[in-house]
SEDO-366895 format. One line per 8 residues: number of its first residue (from 1); their letters; for each residue x, y, z of C-alpha. Coordinates in nm, 2 decimals. Example, Ala and Ser with C-alpha at 12.3 -4.5 7.8 and 13.67 -1.06 7.14 Angstrom:
! SEDO-366895
1) as) 1.23 -0.45 0.78  1.37 -0.11 0.71
END
This chain:
! SEDO-366895
1) msparatr) 0.00 0.00 0.00  0.14 0.34 -0.10  0.17 0.62 0.16  -0.10 0.81 -0.03  -0.35 0.53 0.01  -0.26 0.47 0.37  -0.37 0.82 0.46  -0.71 0.80 0.29
9) prkrlwrd) -1.00 0.89 0.52  -1.14 0.58 0.70  -1.48 0.47 0.57  -1.78 0.47 0.80  -1.80 0.12 0.96  -2.18 0.09 0.98  -2.27 0.18 0.63  -2.46 -0.03 0.38
17) vseraldr) -2.23 -0.24 0.16  -2.24 -0.44 -0.16  -2.16 -0.80 -0.24  -1.79 -0.70 -0.29  -1.78 -0.57 0.07  -1.94 -0.89 0.19  -1.69 -1.09 0.00  -1.40 -0.89 0.15
25) cgrtlgra) -1.55 -0.93 0.50  -1.57 -1.31 0.44  -1.21 -1.33 0.33  -1.11 -1.13 0.64  -1.30 -1.36 0.86  -1.16 -1.66 0.69  -0.80 -1.55 0.75  -0.89 -1.48 1.11
33) vrsafvpl) -1.03 -1.82 1.16  -0.73 -1.98 0.99  -0.51 -1.79 1.23  -0.72 -1.91 1.53  -0.79 -1.55 1.62  -1.12 -1.39 1.54  -1.15 -1.03 1.66  -1.49 -0.94 1.80
41) avilacsh) -1.50 -0.63 1.58  -1.47 -0.85 1.27  -1.75 -1.07 1.38  -1.98 -0.78 1.46  -1.90 -0.60 1.14  -1.96 -0.91 0.93  -2.29 -0.97 1.11  -2.40 -0.62 1.04
49) fassatga) -2.30 -0.64 0.68  -2.48 -0.96 0.62  -2.80 -0.82 0.77  -2.80 -0.48 0.61  -2.66 -0.54 0.26  -2.99 -0.67 0.11  -3.18 -0.37 0.24  -2.92 -0.11 0.13
57) eerpnfvv) -3.05 0.20 -0.03  -2.94 0.19 -0.40  -2.66 0.41 -0.49  -2.64 0.55 -0.85  -2.45 0.38 -1.13  -2.21 0.60 -1.33  -2.13 0.57 -1.70  -1.87 0.81 -1.85
65) ifaddlgy) -1.85 0.81 -2.23  -1.53 0.99 -2.34  -1.49 1.07 -2.71  -1.14 1.13 -2.85  -1.07 1.45 -3.05  -1.44 1.54 -3.09  -1.50 1.90 -3.17  -1.74 2.14 -2.99
73) gdlgvygs) -1.94 2.17 -3.30  -1.95 1.81 -3.41  -2.29 1.71 -3.26  -2.64 1.80 -3.39  -2.74 1.94 -3.06  -2.42 2.17 -3.07  -2.51 2.30 -3.42  -2.36 2.04 -3.66
81) erirtphl) -2.55 2.02 -3.99  -2.31 1.76 -4.13  -2.30 1.49 -3.87  -2.62 1.30 -3.77  -2.63 1.23 -3.39  -2.99 1.14 -3.30  -2.90 0.95 -2.99  -2.69 1.22 -2.84
89) dkmaaegm) -2.94 1.48 -2.94  -3.21 1.27 -2.76  -2.98 1.23 -2.46  -2.95 1.61 -2.44  -3.33 1.64 -2.47  -3.37 1.41 -2.17  -3.09 1.56 -1.96  -2.86 1.86 -1.92
97) rftdfyaa) -2.64 2.01 -2.19  -2.34 2.23 -2.09  -2.23 2.52 -2.31  -1.91 2.60 -2.12  -1.76 2.26 -2.03  -1.38 2.20 -2.04  -1.12 1.93 -2.08  -0.83 1.99 -1.85
105) apfcspsr) -0.57 1.97 -2.13  -0.57 2.01 -2.50  -0.45 1.66 -2.57  -0.50 1.29 -2.47  -0.31 1.15 -2.17  -0.33 1.46 -1.95  -0.71 1.48 -2.00  -0.74 1.11 -1.90
113) aailtgry) -0.54 1.17 -1.58  -0.77 1.46 -1.50  -1.10 1.29 -1.55  -1.00 1.00 -1.33  -0.83 1.20 -1.05  -1.01 1.53 -1.03  -0.67 1.70 -1.04  -0.50 1.92 -1.30
121) pvragvpy) -0.27 1.68 -1.50  0.05 1.86 -1.41  -0.05 1.81 -1.04  -0.13 1.44 -1.10  0.21 1.37 -1.27  0.09 1.33 -1.63  0.15 1.67 -1.79  0.22 1.54 -2.15
129) vlfptest) 0.11 1.27 -2.40  0.25 0.93 -2.32  0.41 0.71 -2.58  0.44 0.33 -2.60  0.82 0.31 -2.54  0.82 0.55 -2.25  0.85 0.40 -1.90  0.61 0.64 -1.73
137) glpqaeit) 0.24 0.67 -1.66  -0.02 0.77 -1.41  0.16 0.73 -1.07  0.02 0.46 -0.84  0.01 0.72 -0.56  -0.27 0.89 -0.74  -0.62 0.79 -0.63  -0.87 0.75 -0.91
145) vaellsea) -1.25 0.77 -0.91  -1.24 0.39 -0.99  -1.05 0.32 -0.67  -1.28 0.54 -0.47  -1.59 0.37 -0.60  -1.43 0.02 -0.60  -1.37 0.05 -0.23  -1.73 0.14 -0.19
153) gyataaig) -1.84 -0.18 -0.35  -1.89 -0.07 -0.71  -1.80 -0.29 -1.00  -1.57 -0.10 -1.23  -1.46 -0.14 -1.59  -1.25 0.06 -1.84  -1.35 -0.02 -2.20  -1.18 0.16 -2.48
161) kwhlgwpk) -0.86 0.37 -2.50  -0.65 0.38 -2.18  -0.34 0.59 -2.27  -0.21 0.64 -1.91  0.10 0.43 -1.94  0.20 0.11 -2.12  0.42 -0.05 -1.85  0.22 -0.28 -1.63
169) pfrahrhg) 0.22 -0.07 -1.31  0.04 0.20 -1.49  -0.24 0.00 -1.65  -0.61 0.03 -1.58  -0.65 -0.27 -1.34  -0.37 -0.12 -1.13  -0.58 0.19 -1.09  -0.90 0.06 -0.95
177) fdfffglp) -1.07 -0.11 -1.25  -1.18 -0.47 -1.22  -1.16 -0.51 -1.59  -1.00 -0.35 -1.90  -1.07 -0.41 -2.26  -0.93 -0.19 -2.53  -0.62 -0.02 -2.67  -0.34 0.07 -2.43
185) ysndmlkw) -0.27 0.40 -2.61  -0.37 0.60 -2.92  -0.45 0.41 -3.24  -0.18 0.61 -3.44  0.09 0.45 -3.23  0.19 0.18 -3.46  0.48 -0.06 -3.50  0.80 0.12 -3.63
193) epveirra) 0.93 -0.01 -3.96  1.30 0.05 -4.03  1.22 0.23 -4.36  1.04 0.50 -4.16  1.18 0.79 -3.97  1.12 0.70 -3.61  0.86 0.91 -3.43  0.77 0.94 -3.07
201) qhafwelp) 0.44 0.76 -3.15  0.62 0.45 -3.28  0.62 0.12 -3.08  0.84 -0.19 -3.14  0.53 -0.41 -3.16  0.20 -0.42 -3.34  -0.09 -0.22 -3.21  -0.26 -0.45 -2.95
209) lmeddtvv) -0.62 -0.50 -2.85  -0.60 -0.61 -2.48  -0.80 -0.77 -2.21  -0.63 -0.67 -1.89  -0.27 -0.78 -1.96  -0.35 -1.03 -2.24  -0.31 -0.93 -2.60  -0.63 -1.04 -2.78
217) eapvnqht) -0.54 -0.93 -3.12  -0.24 -0.76 -3.28  -0.25 -0.58 -3.51  -0.60 -0.49 -3.41  -0.87 -0.46 -3.67  -0.96 -0.10 -3.61  -1.28 -0.12 -3.82  -1.44 -0.33 -3.54
225) ltkryter) -1.33 -0.13 -3.24  -1.64 0.08 -3.17  -1.87 -0.22 -3.21  -1.65 -0.45 -2.99  -1.62 -0.19 -2.72  -2.00 -0.14 -2.72  -2.06 -0.52 -2.69  -1.83 -0.54 -2.39
233) avsfiren) -1.99 -0.24 -2.23  -2.33 -0.39 -2.27  -2.21 -0.72 -2.12  -2.06 -0.53 -1.82  -2.39 -0.35 -1.76  -2.59 -0.67 -1.78  -2.36 -0.86 -1.56  -2.37 -0.59 -1.29
241) rdrpffly) -2.73 -0.49 -1.31  -2.79 -0.59 -0.95  -2.51 -0.39 -0.79  -2.37 -0.04 -0.83  -2.13 0.00 -1.12  -1.89 0.25 -1.28  -1.83 0.22 -1.65  -1.55 0.43 -1.80
249) fphtfphn) -1.59 0.42 -2.17  -1.32 0.62 -2.36  -1.37 0.57 -2.73  -1.08 0.55 -2.97  -1.25 0.77 -3.23  -1.27 1.02 -3.40  -0.90 1.03 -3.34  -0.68 0.99 -3.65
257) pqyaseef) -0.65 0.75 -3.82  -1.03 0.70 -3.85  -1.20 0.37 -3.90  -1.57 0.26 -3.89  -1.75 -0.07 -3.92  -1.88 -0.20 -4.25  -2.23 -0.07 -4.15  -2.10 0.29 -4.10
265) egrsphgl) -1.80 0.35 -4.32  -1.92 0.54 -4.63  -2.27 0.59 -4.49  -2.23 0.97 -4.43  -2.21 1.19 -4.74  -1.97 1.41 -4.55  -1.68 1.16 -4.52  -1.51 0.92 -4.28
273) ysdtveev) -1.49 1.16 -3.99  -1.87 1.19 -3.99  -1.90 0.81 -4.02  -1.69 0.75 -3.70  -1.89 1.01 -3.50  -2.22 0.86 -3.62  -2.10 0.52 -3.51  -2.01 0.66 -3.16
281) dwsvgvll) -2.36 0.81 -3.15  -2.50 0.46 -3.24  -2.30 0.32 -2.95  -2.44 0.57 -2.71  -2.79 0.47 -2.83  -2.72 0.10 -2.76  -2.60 0.18 -2.40  -2.90 0.40 -2.33
289) dtlgelgl) -3.14 0.13 -2.47  -2.97 -0.13 -2.25  -3.02 0.08 -1.94  -3.38 0.13 -2.03  -3.44 -0.24 -2.10  -3.29 -0.33 -1.76  -3.49 -0.07 -1.57  -3.17 0.12 -1.48
297) deqtlvvf) -3.25 0.47 -1.63  -3.34 0.62 -1.29  -3.04 0.46 -1.12  -2.78 0.57 -1.37  -2.60 0.90 -1.44  -2.46 0.89 -1.79  -2.21 1.15 -1.90  -2.09 1.21 -2.25
305) tsdngptr) -1.79 1.45 -2.33  -1.46 1.47 -2.51  -1.09 1.47 -2.41  -1.01 1.78 -2.61  -1.10 1.98 -2.92  -1.08 1.85 -3.28  -0.76 1.78 -3.46  -0.67 1.93 -3.80
313) ggtrwgkr) -0.64 1.60 -3.98  -0.36 1.60 -4.24  -0.19 1.39 -4.50  -0.02 1.12 -4.30  -0.32 0.89 -4.30  -0.47 0.98 -4.63  -0.84 0.94 -4.64  -0.84 0.82 -4.28
321) ssggtagg) -0.72 1.16 -4.16  -0.96 1.45 -4.12  -1.07 1.68 -3.85  -1.38 1.81 -3.69  -1.51 2.15 -3.62  -1.47 2.37 -3.31  -1.81 2.53 -3.37  -1.70 2.88 -3.41
329) lrgrkgnt) -1.44 2.87 -3.13  -1.08 2.97 -3.19  -0.82 2.70 -3.20  -0.81 2.33 -3.20  -0.65 2.03 -3.02  -0.30 2.13 -2.91  -0.36 2.48 -2.78  -0.54 2.66 -2.50
337) yeggmrvp) -0.78 2.87 -2.70  -1.14 2.77 -2.65  -1.15 2.54 -2.95  -0.87 2.33 -2.79  -1.03 2.28 -2.46  -1.40 2.36 -2.46  -1.59 2.04 -2.54  -1.95 1.90 -2.57
345) aifrwqgk) -2.09 1.77 -2.24  -2.43 1.60 -2.18  -2.55 1.46 -1.85  -2.85 1.23 -1.84  -3.02 1.08 -1.53  -3.38 1.02 -1.58  -3.60 1.13 -1.29  -3.32 1.33 -1.13
353) igagtlar) -3.19 1.58 -1.39  -3.45 1.80 -1.56  -3.52 1.71 -1.92  -3.39 1.96 -2.18  -3.20 2.18 -1.93  -2.91 2.40 -2.03  -2.61 2.48 -1.81  -2.39 2.78 -1.89
361) datsildl) -2.16 2.75 -1.59  -1.79 2.70 -1.65  -1.74 2.34 -1.55  -1.49 2.07 -1.64  -1.40 1.70 -1.64  -1.22 1.78 -1.31  -1.56 1.79 -1.15  -1.67 1.44 -1.23
369) mptfaels) -1.48 1.26 -0.94  -1.61 1.50 -0.67  -1.96 1.48 -0.81  -1.96 1.10 -0.82  -1.82 1.09 -0.46  -2.10 1.31 -0.33  -2.38 1.12 -0.52  -2.25 0.78 -0.40
377) geemprdr) -2.20 0.90 -0.04  -1.82 0.86 -0.05  -1.56 1.09 0.10  -1.29 1.25 -0.12  -0.93 1.20 -0.03  -0.82 1.46 0.22  -0.44 1.42 0.18  -0.41 1.60 -0.15
385) vidgrsia) -0.55 1.90 -0.34  -0.86 1.81 -0.55  -0.90 2.07 -0.82  -1.25 1.98 -0.92  -1.57 2.04 -0.73  -1.90 1.86 -0.70  -2.17 1.99 -0.94  -2.43 1.75 -0.80
393) dlllgkae) -2.66 2.03 -0.68  -2.65 2.19 -1.02  -2.74 1.87 -1.19  -3.03 1.80 -0.95  -3.16 2.15 -0.97  -3.10 2.23 -0.61  -2.86 2.52 -0.63  -2.66 2.73 -0.87
401) laeapffy) -2.28 2.71 -0.89  -2.07 2.97 -0.73  -1.83 3.14 -0.97  -1.49 2.96 -0.97  -1.17 3.00 -1.18  -1.06 2.76 -1.44  -0.70 2.73 -1.54  -0.57 2.64 -1.89
409) yfgvqlqa) -0.25 2.44 -1.88  -0.04 2.32 -2.17  0.18 2.06 -2.00  0.35 2.23 -1.71  0.29 2.58 -1.84  -0.01 2.78 -1.72  -0.13 2.98 -2.03  -0.47 3.12 -1.94
417) vrvgrwkl) -0.73 3.16 -1.67  -1.11 3.21 -1.68  -1.33 3.36 -1.42  -1.69 3.42 -1.51  -1.71 3.60 -1.85  -1.34 3.69 -1.86  -1.06 3.48 -2.00  -0.70 3.61 -1.97
425) hirrtelp) -0.41 3.47 -2.17  -0.13 3.56 -1.93  0.19 3.73 -2.03  0.47 3.47 -2.06  0.83 3.58 -2.13  1.01 3.26 -2.03  0.98 2.90 -2.13  0.93 2.64 -1.85
433) phsaslwy) 1.19 2.37 -1.77  1.24 2.13 -2.06  1.05 1.81 -2.03  1.18 1.45 -2.04  0.88 1.36 -2.27  0.98 1.16 -2.57  0.79 1.42 -2.77  1.05 1.68 -2.70
441) lqnddlft) 1.36 1.46 -2.67  1.31 1.37 -3.04  1.21 1.72 -3.16  1.34 2.00 -2.95  1.17 2.27 -3.17  0.84 2.12 -3.08  0.88 2.22 -2.72  0.91 2.59 -2.81
449) rhhrlqpe) 0.61 2.57 -3.05  0.40 2.41 -2.78  0.50 2.63 -2.49  0.47 2.95 -2.68  0.56 3.28 -2.53  0.30 3.56 -2.48  0.47 3.90 -2.50  0.15 4.09 -2.39
457) pelydlda) -0.17 3.97 -2.21  -0.48 3.90 -2.41  -0.82 3.94 -2.24  -1.15 3.82 -2.39  -1.51 3.85 -2.29  -1.63 3.50 -2.36  -2.00 3.60 -2.32  -1.97 3.85 -2.61
465) drgetqna) -1.68 3.70 -2.80  -1.65 3.33 -2.75  -1.43 3.32 -3.07  -1.16 3.52 -2.89  -1.13 3.77 -3.16  -1.13 4.11 -2.97  -0.85 4.16 -2.72  -1.00 4.38 -2.45
473) aadhpdvv) -0.69 4.40 -2.23  -0.64 4.77 -2.29  -1.00 4.86 -2.20  -1.00 4.66 -1.87  -0.66 4.68 -1.70  -0.82 4.62 -1.36  -0.95 4.28 -1.48  -0.61 4.19 -1.64
481) erldtlar) -0.44 4.27 -1.31  -0.69 4.08 -1.10  -0.68 3.77 -1.31  -0.30 3.78 -1.36  -0.25 3.79 -0.99  -0.49 3.50 -0.93  -0.33 3.29 -1.21  0.03 3.34 -1.09
489) qfdhdlqr) -0.05 3.27 -0.73  -0.24 2.95 -0.82  0.05 2.83 -1.05  0.31 2.91 -0.78  0.12 2.69 -0.54  0.06 2.41 -0.79  0.42 2.40 -0.91  0.53 2.34 -0.55
497) dkrpqvfl) 0.26 2.07 -0.50  0.28 1.89 -0.83  0.36 1.52 -0.84  0.68 1.44 -1.03  0.65 1.20 -1.32  0.73 0.84 -1.23  0.97 0.66 -1.45  1.05 0.29 -1.42
505) dsp) 1.39 0.14 -1.48  1.26 -0.02 -1.79  0.93 -0.04 -1.98
END
């Protein structure tokens, strides 16, 4: 047990528990009997658990569907006229749609660290994209929402793209998930061939589809991924219909290169990107239908969002490389303008969240873990800073959210801050310390392009100018000074608190 886990707050002894807690209690009692020493507390606890578990008040299930590189404007309900998303549009009609919801980073791995820990990626030790041949990943000292819920008796599964470390200590079932099925990293991280110039994305093995630590297929048939993920997700829900569960479902697509099944590829008149998003929408429909069939609609909070904004596409993958739309926002994946980090977000919980509601509050993927903790009756870790906050009262219509700042990081560099209507891109005249990421070890110029300097501050009124086109800094020097002071103090504290990246001796 790591020191971080040892300092977790103790759970209440006399709470209702699930079958998993009963099993754990039985194993504890068995060990005690074998040792010829049965503490009275163990007997009393097990007796209480056995009598109360069947009458426990049901706690909600949680399903998080996480698209990859989906743009803010790529769903019908967010204004798309090219991509057909009837199931997500219906999900929004039955739940709450957010207009100002953010990823915590403009690219893959850091966003995944944030959604699972409730912490800014740099604080959680995953500031940059992770590559197959690197010996680092999400530190074991981090506490994930899966661990929190698992200890409370939830069944947990991660199905889809993991991308938080290839070495075994960093994989999903070492971070609180009972089960993993999917790709260990991005689908563009393919086997290096000697005729190619080696890139950070290259591996020395074929792209594997995995079940826990077992390679099921390599190279994986990417055409079948969305369908196979969906089948496994449905099986997990059916198998755990009688206990609380947490399903983390990070899709591979529409990340480049794009693939769709035979039923979907070529179906859209607007190209392969649309095909892949429409198949993700189909997958959402299958999951929602399954919950309805099993009578779990009113017991299950379903969240749909994306890990960052849309990519530009490009020529590397030919027809399998294209990008989405940021829906009028400035920027794309890879930068901290709104288009890189503001993402679609839909929350559905029938009977609890008002149908067709709209939330304009600035919220983010950091808020999921605290929200799930509150709704499940669990305590958040008290030995570390949690950057997110619970939005349960907002979802349930009980209260409005207080205004809170959101900070836009690229790797270890704080680039902007938002409070209310105002967003400030802070003045930056020095580069941060160089990173050990394989990204930059292979291409030093890339570090400078990513961590760009900002000679003068830029201030935008996002209520009036969400496209960040009119710099209002000269007209509002008081706002610039206030937000700049806030940002620099926050970053100073975070840099002192951040968890260092953990590197193994070998992958």
